[in-house]
PAVEXLUM-709149 format. One record per residue (C-alpha): residue number from 1; residue in one letter; z, x, y. Coordinates in nm, 2 decimals. Layout:
<pt><i>NUM</i><aa>A</aa><zz>Z</zz><xx>X</xx><yy>Y</yy></pt>
...
END
This chain:
<pt><i>1</i><aa>M</aa><zz>7.64</zz><xx>-7.08</xx><yy>10.81</yy></pt>
<pt><i>2</i><aa>L</aa><zz>7.85</zz><xx>-7.38</xx><yy>10.89</yy></pt>
<pt><i>3</i><aa>I</aa><zz>7.97</zz><xx>-7.59</xx><yy>10.60</yy></pt>
<pt><i>4</i><aa>T</aa><zz>8.07</zz><xx>-7.93</xx><yy>10.71</yy></pt>
<pt><i>5</i><aa>N</aa><zz>8.32</zz><xx>-8.17</xx><yy>10.54</yy></pt>
<pt><i>6</i><aa>R</aa><zz>8.04</zz><xx>-8.38</xx><yy>10.43</yy></pt>
<pt><i>7</i><aa>T</aa><zz>7.87</zz><xx>-8.08</xx><yy>10.26</yy></pt>
<pt><i>8</i><aa>K</aa><zz>8.20</zz><xx>-7.99</xx><yy>10.09</yy></pt>
<pt><i>9</i><aa>L</aa><zz>8.23</zz><xx>-8.35</xx><yy>9.97</yy></pt>
<pt><i>10</i><aa>L</aa><zz>7.87</zz><xx>-8.36</xx><yy>9.84</yy></pt>
<pt><i>11</i><aa>L</aa><zz>7.93</zz><xx>-8.02</xx><yy>9.66</yy></pt>
<pt><i>12</i><aa>A</aa><zz>8.26</zz><xx>-8.14</xx><yy>9.51</yy></pt>
<pt><i>13</i><aa>A</aa><zz>8.09</zz><xx>-8.47</xx><yy>9.38</yy></pt>
<pt><i>14</i><aa>A</aa><zz>7.80</zz><xx>-8.26</xx><yy>9.23</yy></pt>
<pt><i>15</i><aa>V</aa><zz>8.05</zz><xx>-8.03</xx><yy>9.06</yy></pt>
<pt><i>16</i><aa>A</aa><zz>8.26</zz><xx>-8.33</xx><yy>8.92</yy></pt>
<pt><i>17</i><aa>T</aa><zz>7.94</zz><xx>-8.50</xx><yy>8.80</yy></pt>
<pt><i>18</i><aa>M</aa><zz>7.83</zz><xx>-8.19</xx><yy>8.62</yy></pt>
<pt><i>19</i><aa>L</aa><zz>8.17</zz><xx>-8.13</xx><yy>8.48</yy></pt>
<pt><i>20</i><aa>A</aa><zz>8.19</zz><xx>-8.50</xx><yy>8.35</yy></pt>
<pt><i>21</i><aa>W</aa><zz>7.85</zz><xx>-8.47</xx><yy>8.19</yy></pt>
<pt><i>22</i><aa>W</aa><zz>7.95</zz><xx>-8.14</xx><yy>8.02</yy></pt>
<pt><i>23</i><aa>C</aa><zz>8.28</zz><xx>-8.29</xx><yy>7.88</yy></pt>
<pt><i>24</i><aa>L</aa><zz>8.10</zz><xx>-8.60</xx><yy>7.76</yy></pt>
<pt><i>25</i><aa>S</aa><zz>7.83</zz><xx>-8.40</xx><yy>7.58</yy></pt>
<pt><i>26</i><aa>A</aa><zz>8.11</zz><xx>-8.17</xx><yy>7.42</yy></pt>
<pt><i>27</i><aa>V</aa><zz>8.28</zz><xx>-8.47</xx><yy>7.26</yy></pt>
<pt><i>28</i><aa>A</aa><zz>8.15</zz><xx>-8.49</xx><yy>6.89</yy></pt>
<pt><i>29</i><aa>A</aa><zz>7.96</zz><xx>-8.81</xx><yy>6.82</yy></pt>
<pt><i>30</i><aa>P</aa><zz>8.11</zz><xx>-9.02</xx><yy>6.54</yy></pt>
<pt><i>31</i><aa>A</aa><zz>7.99</zz><xx>-8.92</xx><yy>6.20</yy></pt>
<pt><i>32</i><aa>T</aa><zz>7.72</zz><xx>-9.13</xx><yy>6.03</yy></pt>
<pt><i>33</i><aa>F</aa><zz>7.80</zz><xx>-9.35</xx><yy>5.73</yy></pt>
<pt><i>34</i><aa>V</aa><zz>7.57</zz><xx>-9.20</xx><yy>5.46</yy></pt>
<pt><i>35</i><aa>L</aa><zz>7.48</zz><xx>-9.29</xx><yy>5.10</yy></pt>
<pt><i>36</i><aa>S</aa><zz>7.33</zz><xx>-9.01</xx><yy>4.88</yy></pt>
<pt><i>37</i><aa>S</aa><zz>7.26</zz><xx>-8.93</xx><yy>4.52</yy></pt>
<pt><i>38</i><aa>S</aa><zz>7.23</zz><xx>-8.60</xx><yy>4.32</yy></pt>
<pt><i>39</i><aa>T</aa><zz>7.01</zz><xx>-8.78</xx><yy>4.08</yy></pt>
<pt><i>40</i><aa>F</aa><zz>6.73</zz><xx>-8.83</xx><yy>4.32</yy></pt>
<pt><i>41</i><aa>K</aa><zz>6.65</zz><xx>-8.78</xx><yy>4.69</yy></pt>
<pt><i>42</i><aa>D</aa><zz>6.59</zz><xx>-9.07</xx><yy>4.94</yy></pt>
<pt><i>43</i><aa>G</aa><zz>6.24</zz><xx>-9.19</xx><yy>4.94</yy></pt>
<pt><i>44</i><aa>T</aa><zz>6.14</zz><xx>-9.00</xx><yy>4.61</yy></pt>
<pt><i>45</i><aa>L</aa><zz>6.07</zz><xx>-9.10</xx><yy>4.25</yy></pt>
<pt><i>46</i><aa>M</aa><zz>6.37</zz><xx>-9.18</xx><yy>4.04</yy></pt>
<pt><i>47</i><aa>P</aa><zz>6.39</zz><xx>-9.00</xx><yy>3.69</yy></pt>
<pt><i>48</i><aa>P</aa><zz>6.27</zz><xx>-9.20</xx><yy>3.39</yy></pt>
<pt><i>49</i><aa>K</aa><zz>6.62</zz><xx>-9.20</xx><yy>3.23</yy></pt>
<pt><i>50</i><aa>L</aa><zz>6.73</zz><xx>-9.46</xx><yy>3.50</yy></pt>
<pt><i>51</i><aa>A</aa><zz>6.48</zz><xx>-9.73</xx><yy>3.37</yy></pt>
<pt><i>52</i><aa>L</aa><zz>6.58</zz><xx>-10.00</xx><yy>3.13</yy></pt>
<pt><i>53</i><aa>K</aa><zz>6.60</zz><xx>-9.92</xx><yy>2.76</yy></pt>
<pt><i>54</i><aa>N</aa><zz>6.42</zz><xx>-10.12</xx><yy>2.49</yy></pt>
<pt><i>55</i><aa>L</aa><zz>6.28</zz><xx>-10.39</xx><yy>2.73</yy></pt>
<pt><i>56</i><aa>A</aa><zz>5.91</zz><xx>-10.42</xx><yy>2.78</yy></pt>
<pt><i>57</i><aa>N</aa><zz>5.87</zz><xx>-10.06</xx><yy>2.68</yy></pt>
<pt><i>58</i><aa>C</aa><zz>6.04</zz><xx>-9.93</xx><yy>3.00</yy></pt>
<pt><i>59</i><aa>G</aa><zz>6.11</zz><xx>-9.60</xx><yy>2.83</yy></pt>
<pt><i>60</i><aa>G</aa><zz>6.44</zz><xx>-9.54</xx><yy>3.00</yy></pt>
<pt><i>61</i><aa>E</aa><zz>6.80</zz><xx>-9.49</xx><yy>2.89</yy></pt>
<pt><i>62</i><aa>N</aa><zz>6.95</zz><xx>-9.74</xx><yy>3.15</yy></pt>
<pt><i>63</i><aa>I</aa><zz>7.17</zz><xx>-9.48</xx><yy>3.32</yy></pt>
<pt><i>64</i><aa>S</aa><zz>7.28</zz><xx>-9.55</xx><yy>3.66</yy></pt>
<pt><i>65</i><aa>P</aa><zz>7.23</zz><xx>-9.28</xx><yy>3.92</yy></pt>
<pt><i>66</i><aa>Q</aa><zz>7.51</zz><xx>-9.08</xx><yy>4.07</yy></pt>
<pt><i>67</i><aa>L</aa><zz>7.59</zz><xx>-9.22</xx><yy>4.41</yy></pt>
<pt><i>68</i><aa>S</aa><zz>7.83</zz><xx>-9.10</xx><yy>4.68</yy></pt>
<pt><i>69</i><aa>W</aa><zz>7.90</zz><xx>-9.19</xx><yy>5.04</yy></pt>
<pt><i>70</i><aa>S</aa><zz>8.09</zz><xx>-9.04</xx><yy>5.33</yy></pt>
<pt><i>71</i><aa>N</aa><zz>8.22</zz><xx>-9.12</xx><yy>5.68</yy></pt>
<pt><i>72</i><aa>P</aa><zz>8.29</zz><xx>-9.49</xx><yy>5.63</yy></pt>
<pt><i>73</i><aa>P</aa><zz>8.36</zz><xx>-9.68</xx><yy>5.95</yy></pt>
<pt><i>74</i><aa>D</aa><zz>8.73</zz><xx>-9.71</xx><yy>6.06</yy></pt>
<pt><i>75</i><aa>G</aa><zz>8.91</zz><xx>-10.02</xx><yy>5.92</yy></pt>
<pt><i>76</i><aa>T</aa><zz>8.72</zz><xx>-10.02</xx><yy>5.59</yy></pt>
<pt><i>77</i><aa>K</aa><zz>8.94</zz><xx>-10.17</xx><yy>5.31</yy></pt>
<pt><i>78</i><aa>S</aa><zz>8.67</zz><xx>-10.19</xx><yy>5.03</yy></pt>
<pt><i>79</i><aa>F</aa><zz>8.30</zz><xx>-10.13</xx><yy>4.95</yy></pt>
<pt><i>80</i><aa>A</aa><zz>8.03</zz><xx>-10.33</xx><yy>4.78</yy></pt>
<pt><i>81</i><aa>L</aa><zz>7.73</zz><xx>-10.17</xx><yy>4.61</yy></pt>
<pt><i>82</i><aa>T</aa><zz>7.39</zz><xx>-10.33</xx><yy>4.56</yy></pt>
<pt><i>83</i><aa>M</aa><zz>7.05</zz><xx>-10.23</xx><yy>4.42</yy></pt>
<pt><i>84</i><aa>V</aa><zz>6.75</zz><xx>-10.45</xx><yy>4.48</yy></pt>
<pt><i>85</i><aa>S</aa><zz>6.39</zz><xx>-10.41</xx><yy>4.36</yy></pt>
<pt><i>86</i><aa>E</aa><zz>6.22</zz><xx>-10.50</xx><yy>4.69</yy></pt>
<pt><i>87</i><aa>E</aa><zz>5.88</zz><xx>-10.60</xx><yy>4.51</yy></pt>
<pt><i>88</i><aa>G</aa><zz>6.06</zz><xx>-10.79</xx><yy>4.24</yy></pt>
<pt><i>89</i><aa>Q</aa><zz>6.01</zz><xx>-11.17</xx><yy>4.21</yy></pt>
<pt><i>90</i><aa>G</aa><zz>5.69</zz><xx>-11.15</xx><yy>4.40</yy></pt>
<pt><i>91</i><aa>G</aa><zz>5.84</zz><xx>-10.97</xx><yy>4.69</yy></pt>
<pt><i>92</i><aa>L</aa><zz>6.15</zz><xx>-11.18</xx><yy>4.73</yy></pt>
<pt><i>93</i><aa>G</aa><zz>6.37</zz><xx>-10.92</xx><yy>4.58</yy></pt>
<pt><i>94</i><aa>E</aa><zz>6.55</zz><xx>-10.87</xx><yy>4.24</yy></pt>
<pt><i>95</i><aa>P</aa><zz>6.91</zz><xx>-10.75</xx><yy>4.23</yy></pt>
<pt><i>96</i><aa>L</aa><zz>6.97</zz><xx>-10.51</xx><yy>3.96</yy></pt>
<pt><i>97</i><aa>L</aa><zz>7.32</zz><xx>-10.42</xx><yy>4.07</yy></pt>
<pt><i>98</i><aa>V</aa><zz>7.58</zz><xx>-10.64</xx><yy>4.24</yy></pt>
<pt><i>99</i><aa>A</aa><zz>7.93</zz><xx>-10.46</xx><yy>4.25</yy></pt>
<pt><i>100</i><aa>Y</aa><zz>8.21</zz><xx>-10.51</xx><yy>4.50</yy></pt>
<pt><i>101</i><aa>G</aa><zz>8.59</zz><xx>-10.47</xx><yy>4.54</yy></pt>
<pt><i>102</i><aa>V</aa><zz>8.55</zz><xx>-10.09</xx><yy>4.53</yy></pt>
<pt><i>103</i><aa>P</aa><zz>8.87</zz><xx>-9.95</xx><yy>4.67</yy></pt>
<pt><i>104</i><aa>P</aa><zz>8.85</zz><xx>-9.74</xx><yy>4.99</yy></pt>
<pt><i>105</i><aa>N</aa><zz>8.96</zz><xx>-9.42</xx><yy>4.81</yy></pt>
<pt><i>106</i><aa>V</aa><zz>8.66</zz><xx>-9.44</xx><yy>4.57</yy></pt>
<pt><i>107</i><aa>T</aa><zz>8.36</zz><xx>-9.28</xx><yy>4.75</yy></pt>
<pt><i>108</i><aa>S</aa><zz>8.14</zz><xx>-9.19</xx><yy>4.45</yy></pt>
<pt><i>109</i><aa>F</aa><zz>8.03</zz><xx>-9.30</xx><yy>4.10</yy></pt>
<pt><i>110</i><aa>A</aa><zz>7.91</zz><xx>-9.05</xx><yy>3.84</yy></pt>
<pt><i>111</i><aa>E</aa><zz>7.58</zz><xx>-9.08</xx><yy>3.66</yy></pt>
<pt><i>112</i><aa>G</aa><zz>7.60</zz><xx>-9.36</xx><yy>3.41</yy></pt>
<pt><i>113</i><aa>E</aa><zz>7.94</zz><xx>-9.50</xx><yy>3.54</yy></pt>
<pt><i>114</i><aa>L</aa><zz>7.79</zz><xx>-9.82</xx><yy>3.70</yy></pt>
<pt><i>115</i><aa>T</aa><zz>7.63</zz><xx>-9.90</xx><yy>3.36</yy></pt>
<pt><i>116</i><aa>Q</aa><zz>7.96</zz><xx>-10.00</xx><yy>3.21</yy></pt>
<pt><i>117</i><aa>L</aa><zz>8.23</zz><xx>-10.22</xx><yy>3.34</yy></pt>
<pt><i>118</i><aa>S</aa><zz>8.52</zz><xx>-10.03</xx><yy>3.52</yy></pt>
<pt><i>119</i><aa>D</aa><zz>8.84</zz><xx>-10.09</xx><yy>3.70</yy></pt>
<pt><i>120</i><aa>K</aa><zz>8.68</zz><xx>-9.92</xx><yy>4.00</yy></pt>
<pt><i>121</i><aa>F</aa><zz>8.47</zz><xx>-10.22</xx><yy>4.09</yy></pt>
<pt><i>122</i><aa>V</aa><zz>8.44</zz><xx>-10.60</xx><yy>4.04</yy></pt>
<pt><i>123</i><aa>G</aa><zz>8.11</zz><xx>-10.69</xx><yy>3.86</yy></pt>
<pt><i>124</i><aa>G</aa><zz>7.89</zz><xx>-10.96</xx><yy>4.02</yy></pt>
<pt><i>125</i><aa>K</aa><zz>7.57</zz><xx>-11.09</xx><yy>3.86</yy></pt>
<pt><i>126</i><aa>N</aa><zz>7.24</zz><xx>-10.91</xx><yy>3.87</yy></pt>
<pt><i>127</i><aa>I</aa><zz>6.91</zz><xx>-11.07</xx><yy>3.78</yy></pt>
<pt><i>128</i><aa>H</aa><zz>7.01</zz><xx>-11.07</xx><yy>3.40</yy></pt>
<pt><i>129</i><aa>A</aa><zz>7.35</zz><xx>-11.22</xx><yy>3.48</yy></pt>
<pt><i>130</i><aa>L</aa><zz>7.53</zz><xx>-10.89</xx><yy>3.40</yy></pt>
<pt><i>131</i><aa>G</aa><zz>7.81</zz><xx>-10.73</xx><yy>3.61</yy></pt>
<pt><i>132</i><aa>T</aa><zz>7.68</zz><xx>-10.38</xx><yy>3.58</yy></pt>
<pt><i>133</i><aa>Y</aa><zz>7.37</zz><xx>-10.17</xx><yy>3.66</yy></pt>
<pt><i>134</i><aa>D</aa><zz>7.03</zz><xx>-10.27</xx><yy>3.51</yy></pt>
<pt><i>135</i><aa>G</aa><zz>6.76</zz><xx>-10.00</xx><yy>3.55</yy></pt>
<pt><i>136</i><aa>P</aa><zz>6.41</zz><xx>-10.05</xx><yy>3.69</yy></pt>
<pt><i>137</i><aa>C</aa><zz>6.13</zz><xx>-10.19</xx><yy>3.48</yy></pt>
<pt><i>138</i><aa>H</aa><zz>5.81</zz><xx>-10.34</xx><yy>3.60</yy></pt>
<pt><i>139</i><aa>G</aa><zz>5.44</zz><xx>-10.32</xx><yy>3.50</yy></pt>
<pt><i>140</i><aa>A</aa><zz>5.23</zz><xx>-10.01</xx><yy>3.53</yy></pt>
<pt><i>141</i><aa>G</aa><zz>5.08</zz><xx>-9.95</xx><yy>3.87</yy></pt>
<pt><i>142</i><aa>S</aa><zz>5.20</zz><xx>-9.85</xx><yy>4.20</yy></pt>
<pt><i>143</i><aa>A</aa><zz>5.56</zz><xx>-9.75</xx><yy>4.26</yy></pt>
<pt><i>144</i><aa>H</aa><zz>5.82</zz><xx>-10.01</xx><yy>4.35</yy></pt>
<pt><i>145</i><aa>H</aa><zz>6.10</zz><xx>-9.95</xx><yy>4.61</yy></pt>
<pt><i>146</i><aa>Y</aa><zz>6.46</zz><xx>-9.99</xx><yy>4.49</yy></pt>
<pt><i>147</i><aa>M</aa><zz>6.70</zz><xx>-10.02</xx><yy>4.77</yy></pt>
<pt><i>148</i><aa>F</aa><zz>7.06</zz><xx>-9.91</xx><yy>4.72</yy></pt>
<pt><i>149</i><aa>K</aa><zz>7.32</zz><xx>-10.00</xx><yy>4.97</yy></pt>
<pt><i>150</i><aa>V</aa><zz>7.69</zz><xx>-9.93</xx><yy>5.01</yy></pt>
<pt><i>151</i><aa>I</aa><zz>7.86</zz><xx>-10.19</xx><yy>5.24</yy></pt>
<pt><i>152</i><aa>A</aa><zz>8.19</zz><xx>-10.11</xx><yy>5.40</yy></pt>
<pt><i>153</i><aa>T</aa><zz>8.41</zz><xx>-10.43</xx><yy>5.45</yy></pt>
<pt><i>154</i><aa>D</aa><zz>8.74</zz><xx>-10.52</xx><yy>5.59</yy></pt>
<pt><i>155</i><aa>L</aa><zz>8.82</zz><xx>-10.72</xx><yy>5.27</yy></pt>
<pt><i>156</i><aa>D</aa><zz>9.10</zz><xx>-10.63</xx><yy>5.03</yy></pt>
<pt><i>157</i><aa>P</aa><zz>8.94</zz><xx>-10.50</xx><yy>4.70</yy></pt>
<pt><i>158</i><aa>K</aa><zz>9.08</zz><xx>-10.80</xx><yy>4.51</yy></pt>
<pt><i>159</i><aa>A</aa><zz>8.96</zz><xx>-11.06</xx><yy>4.76</yy></pt>
<pt><i>160</i><aa>L</aa><zz>8.65</zz><xx>-11.17</xx><yy>4.58</yy></pt>
<pt><i>161</i><aa>A</aa><zz>8.64</zz><xx>-11.32</xx><yy>4.23</yy></pt>
<pt><i>162</i><aa>P</aa><zz>8.40</zz><xx>-11.16</xx><yy>3.96</yy></pt>
<pt><i>163</i><aa>G</aa><zz>8.05</zz><xx>-11.30</xx><yy>3.90</yy></pt>
<pt><i>164</i><aa>L</aa><zz>7.92</zz><xx>-11.35</xx><yy>4.24</yy></pt>
<pt><i>165</i><aa>T</aa><zz>7.54</zz><xx>-11.34</xx><yy>4.27</yy></pt>
<pt><i>166</i><aa>L</aa><zz>7.38</zz><xx>-11.14</xx><yy>4.55</yy></pt>
<pt><i>167</i><aa>P</aa><zz>7.34</zz><xx>-11.44</xx><yy>4.78</yy></pt>
<pt><i>168</i><aa>E</aa><zz>7.70</zz><xx>-11.55</xx><yy>4.71</yy></pt>
<pt><i>169</i><aa>L</aa><zz>7.82</zz><xx>-11.20</xx><yy>4.78</yy></pt>
<pt><i>170</i><aa>Q</aa><zz>7.62</zz><xx>-11.19</xx><yy>5.11</yy></pt>
<pt><i>171</i><aa>A</aa><zz>7.77</zz><xx>-11.52</xx><yy>5.21</yy></pt>
<pt><i>172</i><aa>K</aa><zz>8.13</zz><xx>-11.41</xx><yy>5.14</yy></pt>
<pt><i>173</i><aa>L</aa><zz>8.07</zz><xx>-11.08</xx><yy>5.34</yy></pt>
<pt><i>174</i><aa>Q</aa><zz>7.95</zz><xx>-11.26</xx><yy>5.66</yy></pt>
<pt><i>175</i><aa>G</aa><zz>8.20</zz><xx>-11.15</xx><yy>5.94</yy></pt>
<pt><i>176</i><aa>H</aa><zz>8.35</zz><xx>-10.89</xx><yy>5.72</yy></pt>
<pt><i>177</i><aa>V</aa><zz>8.10</zz><xx>-10.60</xx><yy>5.72</yy></pt>
<pt><i>178</i><aa>K</aa><zz>8.21</zz><xx>-10.28</xx><yy>5.90</yy></pt>
<pt><i>179</i><aa>G</aa><zz>7.89</zz><xx>-10.08</xx><yy>5.82</yy></pt>
<pt><i>180</i><aa>V</aa><zz>7.60</zz><xx>-10.03</xx><yy>5.58</yy></pt>
<pt><i>181</i><aa>A</aa><zz>7.44</zz><xx>-9.71</xx><yy>5.44</yy></pt>
<pt><i>182</i><aa>G</aa><zz>7.12</zz><xx>-9.71</xx><yy>5.23</yy></pt>
<pt><i>183</i><aa>L</aa><zz>6.91</zz><xx>-9.51</xx><yy>5.01</yy></pt>
<pt><i>184</i><aa>V</aa><zz>6.57</zz><xx>-9.58</xx><yy>4.85</yy></pt>
<pt><i>185</i><aa>G</aa><zz>6.45</zz><xx>-9.47</xx><yy>4.52</yy></pt>
<pt><i>186</i><aa>L</aa><zz>6.10</zz><xx>-9.51</xx><yy>4.39</yy></pt>
<pt><i>187</i><aa>F</aa><zz>5.99</zz><xx>-9.60</xx><yy>4.03</yy></pt>
<pt><i>188</i><aa>T</aa><zz>5.68</zz><xx>-9.64</xx><yy>3.84</yy></pt>
<pt><i>189</i><aa>K</aa><zz>5.60</zz><xx>-9.66</xx><yy>3.46</yy></pt>
<pt><i>190</i><aa>S</aa><zz>5.31</zz><xx>-9.42</xx><yy>3.51</yy></pt>
<pt><i>191</i><aa>Q</aa><zz>5.54</zz><xx>-9.12</xx><yy>3.57</yy></pt>
END
């Protein structure tokens, strides 16, 4: 069998293409920025202890959940944390946690840690004008969705003043977000 120069070139091109594809597929994809909790799993009911205490008979202890995150994007200088009741205020959303200025070396909060002011974060203003966590509380019926987000930013941890509302924080973060990771907890008083 006679192998022409053209055949040799086609074979070499095919081998080079296969080798390039193999090399690209062998390179590890960048790790995904992830938010998780040991208190509840994403998309499941949150325990009653997280609910507000002594308000409209919510029956909770107002303990913030444990939250941790991994694989933040390159260039992250601080984090912001929010928790919003998606069905709150007639479906417009109700912020129950607005915290920011979390240093890049802090990648978790223990259960109950976000319920109190700390030097690990700057407190914004939630729906009750508090700079800390307020647990879920709504009327009996179907479960409400509570969206937790950790937002990686390129802002220095001390760049933003305390007391920002959620819309104010969102405006200040425009153009400074490196990545976002989320987690959804469900809550109902009929648990």
